[in-house]
C-alpha positions, 0 to 999 in steps of 0.5 A: 120300169124295165121288163126282162124276158124270163129264162127257160128255166124260170118258165119251166119252174112257173109251169111246174108250180102251177101244175103242182098247185093243181094237184094239191087242190082237195077234191070236193067234200061231195066226191066219194072215194074208195081205196084198197091195197093190192092183194096177195096175188098182185091185183086190186079187189073191192066188194061190189053190189050190182043193181042193189041186189047181187053182191060179189067181189070185183077185180079192177082191170084197167086193161079190160074194155068192159065189165065182164061177169058170168051169165049166171050172175047176169040172170040173177040181175034179170038182164036181157040177152043182147048182141052176141060178142066174142072176147079175146083174153090172154088165155082164151076166146070167150063167147057172151052177150052184151047187157046193161047193168043198172047200177054198180056200187063200190062202197060209197061210189055209185055208177049208173047204166054200166055196159057189160058183157055176160059170158057163158062159163063152166067155171064157178063165177064168184068174181066180176071183172071191173073194166073200163066201161065202169072205170071211165065213169069215175072222176079219177083212178089213182094207182100209186105203189101198192094202193088204188084210190077210186074217186066217184063223180061228185053230185051236183047240188041241184040233183042231189037226193036227200 
C-alpha cells in the first residue's frame, strides 16, 4: 500500500473542517444563554439583578475593564468601601472605590463574586456598566451583526442545586 504526502490545500481543508466541526457542536443543555439585539443607540443592554435585590439596566461594554456602578447603588447593595481608584474614561476622569458584588444575574445567567468599581457621581445612575470583570466569567460572548449572545457557565452535575 502506498501513501502520498497530502497537499497543502488538502491539509488546510482538513484543518478547516475540524475547526468547523468544533464550532457546530451544541453547548450542553445546562448552559444558560441570554441574547438581545442592539438598541437604537448602538449598544447592548440587559436587565440585571445585583445581589438578588437591586434591579437595573446593564450596558455591555467589552472595552471596559470592570463593572462600574454609582456609589448610590453600591450603598443599596450594602457594599463596603474598598481601595480608592481613578478611572480614565473617553470623556473624563472619575474617582471611586473597589467593591465586590456577591452576585449578578443576567436573565438565567448567574455570576458570583464579581469585582466592581463604585463611582461618586452627581448624574442620575439608573444604569450599570457590565465590563470584563463580569464578562470574563462567562463561557462565551458572541457578537454577530446586531445581536449579542451571552453563554453562562454550565454547572457541574455534582455541584448543581435542586
